[in-house]
C-alpha positions as CSV (number, residue, x, y, z in Angstrom):
1,M,-0.1,-0.1,-0.1
2,R,3.1,2.3,0.8
3,A,4.4,1.9,-2.4
4,G,1.0,3.5,-4.6
5,L,1.2,6.0,-1.9
6,K,4.6,6.8,-3.2
7,T,4.2,6.5,-6.8
8,S,0.4,8.9,-6.5
9,T,2.5,11.3,-4.9
10,R,5.1,11.6,-7.2
11,T,2.9,11.6,-10.0
12,V,1.0,14.7,-8.2
13,A,4.9,16.6,-7.5
14,T,5.9,16.3,-11.2
15,G,2.5,17.0,-12.7
16,L,2.4,20.0,-10.1
17,L,6.5,20.4,-11.3
18,A,5.1,20.5,-14.9
19,G,2.7,23.4,-14.5
20,W,5.0,25.6,-12.9
21,L,7.9,25.5,-15.1
22,A,5.1,26.2,-18.0
23,L,4.3,29.2,-16.0
24,A,8.0,29.8,-15.2
25,V,8.8,29.7,-19.3
26,G,5.9,31.8,-20.7
27,I,4.1,29.0,-22.3
28,P,0.8,30.6,-23.1
29,A,-2.3,29.6,-21.5
30,R,-5.3,28.0,-23.1
31,A,-7.2,31.3,-21.6
32,E,-5.3,33.7,-24.2
33,E,-8.3,32.0,-27.3
34,P,-10.7,34.7,-28.7
35,K,-14.1,33.8,-26.6
36,P,-16.4,32.8,-29.1
37,C,-19.1,34.5,-27.0
38,L,-18.9,38.3,-25.8
39,D,-20.0,39.4,-22.3
40,W,-22.2,42.4,-22.5
41,G,-19.6,45.2,-21.2
42,S,-17.9,44.3,-24.7
43,A,-20.8,43.5,-26.9
44,A,-22.4,47.2,-27.0
45,A,-19.2,48.6,-28.4
46,V,-19.0,45.5,-30.9
47,V,-22.6,45.8,-32.2
48,S,-21.5,50.3,-32.5
49,K,-18.4,49.6,-34.6
50,E,-19.8,46.5,-36.3
51,K,-22.9,48.0,-37.4
52,L,-25.1,45.0,-36.0
53,V,-28.8,45.3,-35.1
54,T,-29.3,45.8,-31.9
55,V,-31.0,43.8,-29.1
56,E,-34.3,46.2,-29.0
57,A,-34.4,45.3,-33.2
58,L,-33.6,41.9,-33.1
59,T,-37.0,41.6,-30.3
60,R,-38.8,43.0,-32.3
61,L,-37.7,41.4,-35.5
62,T,-37.7,37.9,-33.7
63,R,-41.5,38.7,-33.1
64,E,-42.6,39.5,-36.5
65,H,-40.5,36.5,-38.1
66,L,-40.5,33.5,-35.5
67,S,-44.0,34.7,-33.7
68,G,-42.3,34.4,-30.3
69,D,-40.9,36.5,-27.3
70,L,-36.8,37.0,-27.1
71,V,-36.1,34.9,-23.6
72,R,-32.3,35.1,-24.2
73,T,-29.7,36.5,-26.2
74,M,-26.4,36.3,-26.8
75,L,-23.6,37.7,-29.2
76,C,-21.0,35.4,-30.5
77,A,-18.0,35.7,-33.1
78,E,-18.8,32.2,-35.1
79,N,-16.5,31.6,-38.9
80,G,-15.4,35.2,-39.2
81,R,-18.7,37.3,-38.7
82,Y,-21.5,38.0,-35.9
83,V,-24.1,35.4,-34.6
84,Y,-26.8,36.1,-32.0
85,K,-27.6,33.1,-30.5
86,I,-31.1,33.7,-29.0
87,V,-33.8,31.9,-27.1
88,V,-37.4,32.4,-28.4
89,R,-40.4,31.1,-26.7
90,G,-43.0,30.6,-28.9
91,P,-47.2,31.1,-28.1
92,G,-47.7,27.8,-26.7
93,G,-44.8,28.3,-23.9
94,N,-42.2,26.2,-26.3
95,L,-39.0,27.2,-26.4
96,R,-36.1,27.0,-29.2
97,N,-32.7,27.7,-29.5
98,V,-32.0,29.9,-32.7
99,A,-28.7,31.3,-34.4
100,V,-29.0,34.2,-36.3
101,D,-27.0,36.6,-38.8
102,A,-26.0,39.7,-36.2
103,R,-26.3,41.8,-39.4
104,K,-29.0,40.9,-41.1
105,P,-31.0,38.2,-38.7
106,F,-33.5,37.1,-41.1
107,G,-32.1,37.6,-44.2
108,P,-32.1,40.2,-46.8
């Protein structure tokens, strides 16, 4: 049993040493990758700069095109463009997930 404990302790110590060494030599962490969805603190500036449809307009358009109410909205970068990932509540109360282009949500 003590041999198993020594091996386990050695494995943990090796993992900790490797992590510390990676930080010491400056290997970039995965956290530096761009986030696909924006927090609303930074999304407003992107909407303005990129001339995207506002959430207010998206709410109106969702009612017109999907006959439902907008419940949740996220602005995300996807394949070099911006999309709104939305949750829509239909007339019967059912929820559905929809992704629409942030410049022209429901077509031309």
